[in-house]
N, C-alpha and C positions, 0 to 999 in steps of 0.2 A: 698337824705338826705343830707343837709349841715353838714359841720363839728360843727356846734354850735348846731344843732338840736340832732348831734348824742351825742355830749357830754352831753347836755341835758338829753337825755335818760338814758345814761351810769350812770350820778348822779342818776337820781330818783331810778333808780333800786338797785344801790348800797345805797340809803338812806333807800328804803323799806328793804333791807336786812339786816341792821344794827338795824332798827327800830324793826324789826318784832320779838318779844322775842319769841313765839311759833315756828316760822318759823326757828329759829336759831337751837332749838333744833331739829329740822329735820334732819334725817340722812344725806340728800343730802347736807345741807349747812357744815356737818362736813367731805364728802366726795370730797367735792371741792377742800379741801388742802390735807386730809391725803390719799385720792386716787392717788394721783400725787408724794406725798412725796416719796423719794428712799434713800436706804442707811439706816446706821444705826445712830443713835444718843445717845449720851453719856448725861445721867442726871448729876443733881447736887451730887447724891451720888454716881458719878462713875459706876453707872449701864449701858452697853450697850444694848440700845433696838431698835427695828422699829418702827416708827410713820406709815408706811405704811398700808393702809386697803385697801385690794381688795373688791370693790364694788359688783361685781359678785358674787364672792363668799359670802360675807356677806349677800347678799339678798337671796341666795340658803341655806344659814344655818339654823339650828333651830331658832336663833336669829334675823332672819333677819327681823321679824316685830316689833322689840322693838328698842326705840329709843336709841341715844347713851349714852343720860345722864340718862337713866334708870339705867346704871351701873355704868358709870363713875359719881358719885354723886358730886363729888367736882367741875363741871365743870357745867355752866349754858348754856352760850352762847358764842359765837364769837365777840370778842376776849374771850379766856377763864379767865373767872371771877370768883372767887371763891362765891360760894353760901353763904347766910348770914344764911340762916335756920340751926340749929341744926340736925346733922346726926342722924340716929338712933341709940339708945343705942348698941343695939346687932351689928349690923353692926362694930360701931367704936370701940368695944372689941374686935371683931373678928380680925379687921384689925390690932390692935397693937398686936394681937398675932402671926399673920404672916407675920410682918412687915421683920423678918430675911429670909423669904423664899419668900414672894413676893414683891421684893424691889422696884418695877416698878411702881407699883398703887395698894397697899394692900387693899385700901376702894373698887375698882372696884370688885376684885376678892372676898372680903367678902360679895360683894353685891348678889352672887348668893342665899343667904339665902333667899331672897326676894319671889323668886319661888322653892328654893331647899331646904327649912329649915330642913324637916327630913332626906335627904340624908346627910346634912350637920352635923346633930348630929350622924349620924352613922358614918361618916368618921372621927369625933371627938373622936369617941371610937376605932375606929381601930389601928393597930399597925404603920400604918401610920401617923394617924392623932395624936395620942400621942406623937410620935416623934416631931412632928411641934409644936403643942400647950402646951403640957407640959414640953417638951425637950428643944423646941425652935431650932430644928437644920433646915437646909435648903435643906438636901439632900433626903428628903421622897418624895412620891408621893402626889400631892394635885390635884384638879381639872384638870387645865392646861397640867399637866405632862402626864395625860392619854388620855384624851380628846383632846388635841391639842389647839389652838389658839381659844378663845372665838369667834373671828369674823369668824370662818371657820367649826365650829363644825356642824358634819352631824349626822341625826339620826341614831342611830345604825339599824334600821327596815330598813332604806333606804343608804346602805352602799356606793354608790358612789355619790360623790360629783357633780351634773349637770354641773359646770363650767370647772373642768378639770380631771373628774373622779379620783378625790383622795378619796380612801377609809378611812372610819373611822377607826382611831387606836384601838377602843376597839370591833370592829366587831369580829365574830369569825375565820374569816381568818386572822387577824392582830394582836390580843390579846397577843400570845405569843409573837411577836416580841417588841410588846408595853412592855410588862414587863421585857422581856431583856434588854432593855437600861438601866435600873439600875441595875438588878440582874445579870449582866455579868460583872458590874464595879467592876475592882479589889479592888479599892480604898473602894467602899461600902461596898464589903464583908468582907473585912478585917475589918472595922471599927464595923461592928454588927454580924461578928462569921459566916456566912453562905457561901456555896461552890460557887464557880464563876462556877461552872460545872451544875447548876439546871437547866438552858435550854439545856445543852449539854445531861445530861441525860434523861431528858423529850424527846428529839428529838430520843434517842437511845431507847426508851422504845416503847414497842407493839403500847400504844396509840398514842406516838408521830410520829413513821414511818409511821402508816395508815393516820394520820392527815396530814403530808405532801403529802401523796401519792394522797389527794383529798378527804378523808374519811370526811362523815358528821356525825353531832351529836357525836363526840369522846369528851372526856374529854378534857378540855383545863385549863389552869391557875384558870379562875375564876369559873369554873365547880365545883372544889372541896375548893378552898381557897374563894369565895365569889367575890365581887364587892368591894361596900363602907364601908362594915364592916369587912374588913380582919384582922383576929386576930393573934396573934404570935403562933406558934406551941405548945408554952408553956402556952397557956390561956387555961382553961379549958371549955371555951365557944367556941373555935374553930373548925370547923368541922374536922380539921384533927388532933385533940389532942388525944392521947392515944385510946379508945373502941369508940369514937365518929367517927374513922373511917371505923369501921364494918357497921355503920348505913350509913355512905357517900357511901362506895363501895358496900354496898347492893341494892342502887336505881339503878344501872345497873347488878351487879352480885349477884343474890340472892342465898342466903347460905354462903355468905362471913363470914369469921369469923378470929379470932385473926391471925392464920397462915396466912392466905391469905393476908390481908393488910398488914402484915410484910415484904412481898415481894415488895410493892409498895413504892418507896423512891426515893427521889433527892439525895440521899448521893452519892458522889463517891465509887466505888466499893473498898472495903477494910474490914479489919478484923472488924469494928465497920460496917459493913452491910453484914453480913455472906452468906445470901441466894445465891446473884451474885456473891461473892467473890469466895465461894468454888465451885459453880455450874461452874465459868468460869475457874476454875482451873482442876477441874474435865474434863472438854471437851477438856482443852488443854492436858490434861495427855491422855484422851481416844484416841483423834486424833495422838499423838505422837505414841501411842502404835500399832495403827490401820497402821499408816504408815510406823514404824520399823518393824511390822509384815508381812507386804506386801512385803518389802524390802528383808526381812530375807528369806520369801518363794521363791523369785524370783532367789536370790541368790542360795539357795538350791537347785532350780530348774535348774538352769545352772550347778550347779557343779556335779548333777545327770546326767544330759544330757552327759556332758564330760567325767565323768567317764564310762558312758554304752558306749559312742563312743569310749573310749581306750579298753577296754575290748572287745569290738567286733573285733576291729583291730587284736589284740594280738591273738585271737580265729581263724582269718583268716590267720595270718602268721604262724601259726603251720602247 
């Protein structure tokens, strides 16, 4: 092929690429650039973000069959031209409510309601959602904080990503670590008044120890607190509120009562958490007494042996 023919061919396919409106909406045309982009990009709002999209991970994700513009509603084709049509009012309203939380592309994150409308309503009523939608905070959990990048979300029933064996952050084996990313932060705990030892206390519990040893069907964060509709422990509708814990624990522990559920808590050991507090001190006292008793017994035995030996020697010398 001559240089002239080669150039004509390149120009022809380039023309097709730029003229084919529907073709541009296809993921492949987006991944031509976004699959090769590396490093971070700072937006006009000063937000550092990555423009790279791993095509292999995206194709094996739960969203792999969706076109990019299904979520990125403000982009129509390449180059990125703003669409003229008005956005859905619900999506527009949500995007405005989460602007402080999702500073990169709030419309794309609000677009989740197109498929997950009921879940989004649950999230809005949760303790996390109220912090975002009502209080306009940016440190509460929303979709991507738990599920990860929207381009790499793996089904919870398929815990391993086919491309790099990356486990889903919300599977049974990962959920405790995922929740701990926020609940172990000192800045977050001080702001909202909960202990930084929540995950530590769980790991020290019978449930936590057996879980980390590979046990199955054990209570994890979502087992007791729920998923998208997590409520504050002060909310009467919360599964962990007051007497509601009896029914919750009773699902596994038949006959659970108020005294039983009082022993299950994330509070650090202290006087406001009396059962483990006094049990710990009782065990310490018991251990001290046993060791002291053994030591005293040994010393008395040594004393008695020396005394008897001296008595025998005296008798023999007489």
